[in-house]
C-alpha positions in Angstrom: 12.1 5.0 -25.8 12.7 5.8 -29.5 11.1 4.1 -32.5 11.2 4.6 -36.3 7.9 6.0 -37.6 8.6 4.5 -41.0 9.1 1.0 -39.5 5.8 1.4 -37.5 3.9 2.4 -40.6 5.5 -0.5 -42.6 4.1 -2.9 -40.0 0.8 -1.1 -39.5 0.0 0.3 -43.0 -3.4 1.8 -41.9 -1.5 4.4 -39.8 -1.4 7.5 -42.0 1.3 9.8 -40.4 3.5 10.5 -37.4 0.6 12.5 -35.9 -1.7 9.6 -36.5 0.7 7.4 -34.6 0.8 9.9 -31.7 -3.0 10.2 -31.6 -3.6 6.4 -31.5 -0.9 5.7 -28.9 -1.9 8.6 -26.7 -5.6 7.7 -26.8 -5.2 4.0 -26.1 -1.7 3.3 -24.7 1.3 5.5 -24.1 2.2 9.2 -23.9 4.3 10.4 -26.9 7.0 12.7 -25.6 8.4 14.0 -28.9 8.5 13.5 -32.7 11.7 14.6 -34.6 11.9 13.6 -38.2 11.3 9.9 -38.5 11.9 9.3 -34.8 9.1 9.1 -32.3 9.9 9.1 -28.6 7.4 7.1 -26.5 7.1 7.0 -22.8 6.7 3.3 -22.0 4.9 2.5 -18.8 6.9 0.4 -16.3 4.4 -2.5 -16.4 4.1 -2.6 -20.2 7.5 -3.5 -21.4 5.8 -6.2 -23.5 5.0 -3.3 -25.8 8.5 -1.8 -25.7 9.1 -3.3 -29.2 8.0 -2.9 -32.8 5.9 -6.1 -32.6 4.4 -5.0 -29.3 3.5 -1.5 -30.5 2.1 -3.0 -33.8 -0.1 -5.4 -31.9 -1.5 -2.5 -29.8 -2.1 -0.3 -32.8 -4.0 -3.0 -34.5 -6.1 -3.7 -31.4 -6.9 0.0 -31.0 -8.0 0.1 -34.6 -10.4 -2.9 -34.1 -8.1 -5.1 -36.1 -6.2 -8.3 -35.2 -2.5 -8.5 -35.8 -1.3 -11.7 -37.6 2.4 -12.1 -37.3 4.1 -13.5 -40.3 5.6 -17.0 -39.7 9.3 -17.2 -40.4 10.8 -19.7 -42.7 12.0 -22.8 -40.8 15.8 -23.0 -41.3 17.5 -26.4 -41.8 20.5 -27.4 -39.6 23.5 -27.9 -41.9 26.3 -28.0 -39.4 27.1 -30.4 -36.6 28.7 -27.9 -34.3 27.0 -27.0 -31.1 27.4 -25.2 -27.8 25.2 -26.5 -25.0 23.1 -24.1 -22.8 23.3 -25.0 -19.1 21.4 -23.3 -16.3 22.8 -23.6 -12.7 20.7 -20.9 -10.9 17.1 -20.2 -10.2 17.7 -16.6 -11.3 17.5 -17.7 -14.9 14.2 -19.1 -16.3 15.4 -19.9 -19.7 18.5 -19.9 -21.9 18.9 -20.7 -25.6 22.2 -21.1 -27.5 22.7 -21.5 -31.3 26.0 -22.4 -33.0 26.5 -20.8 -36.4 29.5 -21.2 -38.9 30.9 -19.2 -41.8 29.7 -15.7 -40.7 30.9 -12.9 -42.9 31.4 -9.7 -40.8 30.5 -6.6 -42.7 28.4 -3.4 -42.4 24.6 -4.0 -42.1 22.2 -3.2 -45.0 21.0 0.4 -45.1 17.4 -0.5 -44.1 18.7 -2.1 -40.9 21.0 0.7 -40.0 18.2 3.2 -40.6 15.9 1.4 -38.1 18.7 1.3 -35.5 19.6 5.0 -36.0 16.0 6.2 -35.7 15.6 4.0 -32.6 18.6 5.6 -30.9 21.2 2.9 -31.5 24.6 3.1 -33.3 25.3 0.5 -36.1 28.4 -1.6 -35.4 28.5 -4.7 -37.7 26.0 -7.0 -39.2 26.0 -9.6 -36.4 25.8 -7.1 -33.5 23.3 -5.0 -35.5 21.0 -8.1 -36.0 21.0 -8.8 -32.3 20.1 -5.2 -31.5 17.5 -5.1 -34.3 15.8 -8.3 -33.0 15.8 -6.8 -29.5 13.9 -3.8 -30.8 11.5 -5.9 -32.8 10.6 -8.5 -30.2 11.7 -6.9 -26.9 14.1 -9.9 -26.2 17.7 -9.0 -25.7 20.3 -11.2 -27.4 24.1 -11.5 -27.5 26.6 -13.2 -29.8 30.0 -14.5 -28.8 33.0 -15.4 -31.0 33.2 -19.2 -30.8 36.9 -19.3 -31.5 37.6 -17.2 -28.4 35.6 -19.4 -26.0 36.8 -22.4 -24.1 34.7 -25.5 -23.9 31.5 -26.4 -25.7 28.9 -25.1 -23.3 27.7 -21.8 -22.0 26.7 -21.9 -18.3 24.3 -19.4 -16.7 25.4 -19.3 -13.0 25.8 -17.0 -10.0 29.2 -15.4 -9.5 31.6 -16.1 -6.7 32.8 -13.1 -4.7 35.7 -11.4 -6.6 35.3 -13.1 -10.0 35.9 -10.6 -12.8 35.1 -9.7 -16.4 36.3 -7.0 -18.8 33.3 -5.4 -20.6 33.2 -4.3 -24.2 33.7 -0.8 -22.9 37.0 -1.8 -21.5 35.8 -1.5 -17.9 37.0 -4.2 -15.5 34.1 -5.4 -13.3 34.5 -7.5 -10.1 31.4 -9.6 -9.3 29.7 -9.8 -6.0 28.4 -13.1 -4.8 25.1 -14.0 -6.3 25.3 -11.8 -9.4 24.7 -13.4 -12.8 27.1 -14.3 -15.6 27.3 -16.3 -18.7 30.5 -18.4 -18.5 32.6 -21.0 -20.3 35.1 -23.3 -18.7 37.6 -20.4 -18.3 35.3 -17.9 -16.6 32.9 -15.1 -17.2 32.0 -14.1 -20.7 29.7 -11.2 -19.8 27.7 -9.3 -17.2 24.5 -11.2 -17.7 21.6 -9.2 -18.9 23.6 -6.0 -18.9 26.7 -5.9 -21.1 28.9 -8.3 -23.1 32.5 -9.1 -22.3 35.6 -8.2 -24.3 37.1 -11.7 -24.3 34.7 -13.2 -26.9 33.9 -10.0 -28.7 32.7 -10.1 -32.3 35.1 -8.4 -34.7 36.2 -8.4 -38.3 38.0 -11.8 -37.9 35.1 -13.6 -36.4 33.9 -16.6 -38.5 31.9 -18.8 -36.1 29.5 -17.5 -33.5 27.4 -18.6 -30.6 24.1 -16.7 -30.4 22.5 -16.5 -27.0 19.1 -15.4 -25.6 18.0 -15.8 -22.0 15.5 -14.7 -19.4 17.1 -13.3 -16.2 15.7 -12.4 -12.8 14.8 -8.7 -13.1 15.7 -7.7 -9.5 19.2 -9.2 -9.8 19.9 -7.5 -13.1 18.6 -4.1 -11.8 20.7 -4.2 -8.6 23.8 -5.3 -10.4 23.4 -2.6 -13.1 23.0 0.1 -10.4 26.0 -1.2 -8.4 28.4 -1.2 -11.3 26.9 2.0 -12.9 26.2 0.3 -16.3 22.6 0.9 -17.4 21.8 -0.5 -20.8 18.7 -1.1 -23.0 19.0 -4.8 -22.1 19.3 -4.2 -18.3 16.2 -1.9 -18.4 14.2 -4.5 -20.2 15.1 -7.3 -17.8 14.6 -5.0 -14.8 10.9 -4.5 -15.8 10.2 -8.2 -16.2 10.0 -10.1 -19.4 8.2 -13.3 -20.4 10.5 -16.3 -20.9 8.4 -17.1 -24.1 10.1 -14.1 -25.8 13.4 -16.0 -25.8 12.2 -18.4 -28.5 10.6 -15.7 -30.6 13.8 -13.5 -30.5 16.1 -16.4 -31.3 14.0 -17.6 -34.3 14.0 -14.1 -35.9 17.7 -13.6 -35.2 18.6 -17.0 -36.9 16.7 -16.1 -40.0 18.3 -12.6 -40.3 21.8 -13.8 -39.6 21.6 -16.5 -42.4 20.2 -13.9 -44.9 22.6 -11.1 -44.0 25.8 -12.8 -43.0 25.6 -16.1 -45.0 26.0 -18.1 -41.8 25.3 -21.9 -41.7 23.1 -23.1 -38.9 24.4 -25.6 -36.3 22.5 -27.1 -33.4 20.2 -25.2 -31.0 19.9 -25.9 -27.3 17.0 -24.7 -25.2 17.4 -24.9 -21.4 13.9 -24.3 -20.1 13.6 -26.1 -16.7 10.1 -24.9 -15.8 8.0 -23.8 -18.7 5.6 -21.1 -17.7 1.9 -22.1 -17.9 -0.6 -19.8 -19.5 -2.5 -17.7 -17.1 -6.3 -18.1 -17.1 -8.9 -15.7 -15.7 -12.6 -16.4 -15.6 -14.5 -14.2 -18.1 -16.9 -12.1 -16.1 -18.7 -9.5 -18.3 -20.9 -8.3 -15.4 -17.8 -7.5 -13.3 -16.2 -5.7 -16.2 -19.3 -3.6 -16.7 -19.4 -2.8 -13.0 -15.8 -1.6 -13.1 -16.1 0.4 -16.3 -19.6 1.8 -15.9 -20.2 1.8 -19.7 -22.4 -0.4 -21.8 -20.2 -2.8 -23.7 -21.7 -6.2 -24.8 -19.9 -9.4 -23.9 -19.4 -10.0 -27.7 -17.7 -6.6 -28.0 -15.5 -7.3 -25.0 -14.5 -10.7 -26.5 -13.5 -9.1 -29.8 -11.5 -6.4 -28.1 -9.6 -8.9 -26.0 -9.0 -11.2 -29.0 -7.7 -8.3 -31.0 -5.2 -7.6 -28.1 -3.9 -11.2 -28.3 -6.0 -12.8 -25.6 -7.5 -16.2 -26.2 -10.6 -17.9 -24.9 -11.3 -21.5 -23.7 -14.8 -21.9 -22.6 -15.6 -19.3 -19.9 -11.9 -18.6 -19.3 -9.6 -15.9 -20.8 -6.2 -17.1 -21.8 -3.7 -14.3 -21.1 -0.9 -13.8 -23.7 2.4 -15.1 -22.4 4.1 -11.7 -22.9 1.5 -9.9 -20.7 3.1 -10.4 -17.3 1.0 -7.4 -16.1 -2.3 -9.2 -16.3 -3.3 -10.9 -13.1 -7.0 -10.3 -12.3 -10.4 -9.5 -13.9 -9.7 -5.8 -12.9 -6.7 -5.9 -15.2 -8.8 -7.4 -18.0 -11.4 -4.6 -17.5 -8.7 -2.0 -17.9 -7.7 -3.6 -21.2 -11.3 -3.5 -22.4 -11.7 0.1 -21.3 -8.5 1.6 -22.8 -8.9 -0.2 -26.2 -12.6 0.6 -26.4 -11.4 4.2 -25.8 -12.0 6.3 -22.7 -13.0 9.1 -25.0 -16.0 7.0 -26.0 -17.3 6.9 -22.4 -20.3 9.0 -21.6 -19.7 12.0 -19.3 -21.9 11.2 -16.3 -21.5 12.7 -12.9 -20.7 9.9 -10.4 -23.2 8.8 -7.8 -21.6 8.5 -4.4 -23.5 6.9 -1.5 -22.2 8.2 1.8 -22.2 6.0 4.8 -21.2 6.8 8.4 -17.6 6.0 9.0 -17.3 4.2 12.3 -13.6 4.9 12.6 -14.1 8.6 12.0 -16.9 8.7 14.6 -14.5 7.0 17.0 -11.9 9.6 16.5 -14.4 12.4 17.1 -15.6 10.7 20.3 -12.0 10.4 21.4 -11.5 14.1 20.9 -14.7 14.9 22.9 -13.6 12.7 25.8 -10.0 14.0 25.7 -11.2 17.6 25.8 -13.6 16.9 28.6 -10.9 15.2 30.7 -8.3 17.9 30.1 -10.9 20.6 31.0 -11.3 18.9 34.4 -7.5 18.9 35.1 -6.6 15.5 33.9 -3.2 14.9 32.2 -2.8 12.5 29.3 -0.3 9.6 29.5 0.7 6.8 27.2 1.6 3.3 28.4 2.8 0.1 26.6 0.3 -2.1 24.7 1.8 -5.3 26.1 1.9 -6.6 29.7 3.6 -9.6 31.4 1.8 -12.9 32.1 1.5 -12.0 35.8 0.0 -8.5 35.1 -2.4 -10.0 32.6 -3.6 -12.5 35.1 -3.8 -10.3 38.2 -5.3 -7.1 36.7 -6.8 -8.4 33.4 -10.4 -8.5 34.7 -10.4 -5.0 36.2 -11.4 -3.2 33.0 -14.6 -2.8 31.1 -14.0 -5.8 28.7 -11.7 -7.8 31.0 -14.0 -10.7 31.8 -15.0 -11.4 28.1 -12.0 -13.5 27.1 -8.3 -14.2 27.7 -5.4 -11.9 27.1 -3.9 -12.2 23.6 -0.7 -14.1 23.7 2.2 -12.5 21.8 3.8 -15.1 19.5 7.4 -13.7 19.6 7.6 -11.3 22.6 10.8 -9.2 22.8 10.9 -9.7 26.6 8.9 -11.5 29.3 7.4 -8.1 30.3 5.6 -8.1 26.9 4.1 -11.6 26.8 0.4 -10.6 26.5 -1.7 -7.9 24.9 -3.4 -5.6 27.5 -7.0 -6.2 28.4 -7.3 -2.9 30.2 -5.3 0.4 30.5 -5.6 0.2 34.3 -2.7 -2.3 34.7 0.1 0.1 33.7 -1.7 3.4 34.2 -2.1 2.9 37.9 1.6 2.4 38.3 2.3 5.7 36.6 -0.1 7.4 39.0 1.4 5.8 42.0 4.9 7.0 41.1 3.6 10.5 40.5 1.7 10.5 43.8 5.0 10.2 45.7 5.8 13.8 44.7 2.4 15.4 44.3 -0.6 15.5 46.7 -3.2 15.2 44.0 -2.6 13.3 40.7 -5.2 13.1 37.9 -4.2 11.2 34.7 -6.0 9.6 31.8 -5.1 7.4 28.7 -7.0 6.6 25.6 -6.0 3.5 23.7 -6.9 0.0 22.4 -7.4 -3.1 24.5 -7.8 -6.7 23.3 -9.3 -10.0 24.4 -9.4 -13.4 22.7 -12.5 -15.6 22.8 -13.1 -18.8 20.8 -10.0 -18.1 18.6 -11.2 -14.6 17.7 -9.5 -11.4 18.8 -11.7 -8.5 19.8 -10.4 -5.0 19.9 -12.0 -2.0 21.6 -10.9 1.6 22.2 -11.3 2.7 25.8 -10.6 5.8 27.9 -9.3 5.2 31.4 -8.8 7.9 34.0 -7.2 7.9 37.4 -7.2 9.9 40.7 -4.8 9.5 43.6 -7.4 11.0 46.1 -8.4 9.1 49.2 -10.5 6.1 48.4 -14.0 7.6 48.9 -13.1 10.9 47.3 -11.3 9.3 44.4 -14.1 6.9 43.6 -16.7 9.6 43.9 -14.6 11.8 41.6 -14.0 9.3 38.8 -17.6 8.1 39.0 -18.8 11.7 38.6 -16.5 12.3 35.6 -17.5 9.0 34.0 -21.2 9.7 34.5 -20.9 13.2 33.2 -19.1 12.0 30.0 -21.7 9.4 29.3 -24.7 11.6 30.1 -23.5 14.5 28.1 -22.9 12.2 25.1 -25.8 9.8 25.2 -29.4 10.5 25.9 -30.0 6.9 27.1 -30.6 6.1 30.7 -27.5 5.0 32.6 -27.9 2.0 34.9 -25.5 1.3 37.8 -24.8 -2.1 39.2 -22.4 -2.9 42.0 -20.4 -6.2 41.6 -18.0 -7.1 44.4 -15.8 -4.0 44.7 -16.5 -2.5 41.3 -19.4 -0.4 39.9 -20.5 -1.1 36.4 -22.4 1.4 34.3 -24.7 0.1 31.4 -26.7 1.6 28.6 -29.6 -0.5 27.3 -28.2 -3.6 28.9 -24.6 -3.1 27.5 -21.8 -2.4 29.9 -20.0 0.7 28.8 -18.0 1.7 31.9 -16.5 0.5 35.2 -15.4 2.3 38.4 -13.1 0.9 41.0 -10.2 1.4 43.4 -6.9 -0.5 43.5 -3.6 0.0 45.3 -4.4 3.6 46.4 -5.6 4.7 42.9 -9.3 5.3 41.9 -10.0 4.5 38.3 -12.8 4.7 35.8 -12.7 3.0 32.4 -15.2 3.6 29.6 -15.5 1.7 26.2 -15.6 4.4 23.5 -16.3 1.6 20.9 -19.5 0.6 22.7 -20.5 4.2 23.5 -20.3 5.0 19.8 -23.4 3.0 19.0 -25.5 5.2 21.4 -24.6 8.5 19.9 -24.9 10.5 16.7 -22.4 13.1 15.4 -24.9 14.6 13.1 -24.3 18.4 13.2 -26.9 21.1 12.9 -25.9 24.7 12.3 -26.7 27.0 15.2 -25.8 30.7 15.0 -23.6 32.1 17.7 -25.3 34.6 20.0 -24.4 38.2 19.4 -25.0 39.2 23.0 -22.3 39.2 25.7 -21.4 36.4 28.1 -21.6 37.0 31.9 -20.0 34.7 34.4 -20.3 33.9 38.1 -18.2 31.6 40.4 -19.6 29.3 42.9 -17.6 27.4 45.6 -18.9 24.4 47.6 -18.0 21.2 49.4 -19.8 17.9 49.5 -21.4 16.9 52.8 -22.5 13.5 51.6 -21.6 11.0 48.9 -22.7 12.4 45.6 -21.1 12.3 42.2 -20.0 15.3 40.2 -22.0 14.0 37.3 -25.2 14.3 39.4 -24.2 17.8 40.5 -23.5 19.0 37.0 -26.9 17.6 35.9 -28.6 19.7 38.6 -26.7 22.8 37.5 -27.9 22.3 33.9 -31.5 21.9 35.0 -31.5 24.9 37.3 -29.6 27.2 34.9 -31.9 26.2 32.0 -31.4 28.0 28.7 -29.3 30.8 30.1 -26.5 28.6 31.4 -24.3 28.3 28.3 -21.3 26.5 29.8 -19.4 25.8 33.0 -16.2 24.1 34.2 -14.3 23.3 37.4 -11.5 25.9 37.7 -10.1 25.3 41.2 -9.9 22.9 44.2 -8.5 23.6 47.6 -8.6 22.4 51.2 -10.3 24.3 54.1 -10.7 22.9 57.6 -10.2 19.4 56.2 -12.8 19.8 53.5 -12.3 19.8 49.8 -13.6 23.0 48.3 -14.5 23.0 44.6 -14.9 26.2 42.5 -16.9 26.2 39.3 -17.2 29.0 36.8 -20.7 29.4 35.3 -21.3 31.2 32.0 -24.6 32.8 31.2 -25.7 34.1 27.8 -29.0 34.8 26.0 -29.6 34.5 22.2 -32.2 37.2 22.4 -30.8 40.1 24.6 -28.1 41.3 26.9 -28.7 39.8 30.4 -29.1 42.0 33.4 -27.4 41.4 36.7 -30.8 40.6 38.3 -31.5 37.9 35.7 -28.1 36.3 36.1 -28.3 36.5 39.9 -31.8 34.9 39.8 -30.4 31.9 37.9 -27.5 31.6 40.3 -29.9 31.5 43.1 -31.8 28.7 41.5 -28.6 26.7 41.0 -27.5 27.3 44.6 -30.9 26.2 45.9 -30.8 23.0 43.7 -27.3 22.1 44.8 -28.2 22.7 48.5 -30.9 20.1 48.3 -28.3 17.5 47.1 -26.0 17.6 50.1 -23.8 20.6 48.9 -22.5 23.2 51.3 -22.1 26.6 49.6 -19.2 28.9 50.5 
């Protein structure tokens, strides 16, 4: 936005030069994009259109210099004519509208000083009446418009929403057809302009104009912006309204315009109407110096803060800050702290390295645990599935208590379900997961699947959410339960050093750590399942990592095949393998399963590696012998 440097220096005499203006604005307020001659181009921030005016910039320059701007009071003008045009508001999209009737206007070119300000501000002089409205807009930030009274019909200007298809011819000659809800200023005949954007041709000011109606209003920014974009007419006024203006600017703009029009055009003042249905109350914020210091991190005394804010136009009433009416961007104490900081000068802050206290992130830990469990299940031939988060009333009632948290509350009721199938939040992943496994089992002899997701219960009005991992096997009942139990035990034991306690309740096996249930194993409708709460398990583990160098010596592997002659879990077997293999067993995984003479034969691949030397065949065979001997004692038949 362009401004005249000469005008700025006239209003703020302590500013020495164009570069001084640049320095002060850049340090405390806005970025200066360019300076050409007497014109300075300033990048106004979207939330600071209160400063998009000469008065706004002057107030900021004074505050940054530690001075307080005192605006000169205008001479009160006496009403000498009885003529009037009433302002009427018929829409909530207009907060305020003022109209002033003026007679005996002499249309002529504007004085040179006024034309110079307009030219250096990027505007073209037209005539003294139009130029005054544009000048006042630049000075106060409040757009104004003047109509030729003789070309209007009726003695009132109505701010209203357009009906679909109404039309207006703009000053540019363009014919605009309104859409329903868009804003206009209208007389008894119809639209006079495109409100907040552009004046209409019908009541245009020209050389023959003698009597005028001056208007200033505050329009809804969203409506003005959308209309301007739709019709492709973007103006200085539409940009100002689109960014939100205070309704208090209407009075300030109108008062300045009246004074100038009387001086420059010789007009005689008629009656003024001010339609202001709901006067905006001054915003108040509790003055909290400690909070401001906490935000800024720099030592500024409460007295200094108060002076800085008063210089910027803020008032004080007891312990409350009174926000200037034009500052629509100030809402919280954080906004106030920003004001104090920028006016004090960020360049005056000490350069201190920030102290950051790091705390464990539970959500990050949960993601890491999910990854560990997912990799473990995939490595043991489980395939991941995803099911819906909502279930029906029947499903919630019949299967809701199967899972690890199912008996701790009721299923969460969905307020506006899209269908009866989605009436409740799931309490377990078992409900829908088992159905996926059952369908797949019709085509495959062995199905292993798992899902990781969130489950919910509601208790005493509060909703509890936990992340669980649920895995399924379509093996025969005993084999399937033994399998999922072994996987669940292995996951928990490999992650947590705490002792795992098993407790049989009815047809389900619950697994606990330090008195807290973390997993459940069961069988339903031909599907064995295991469900583990990752949220609860997280409290028993640590993801603290220590660097350990990789061994530079080669890895040797051996395969072992066996069947289970008695009921024993895979978790127990894997624990025995680790004990027997000791420090030389670096890793192992199940790589195959097949049937032989009615028995399930499992093949594991064992990896051996030393950090100190290359292992000999005798050393590896010796450890394999220890593993075979240990497994044989636990009901395992080696093949």
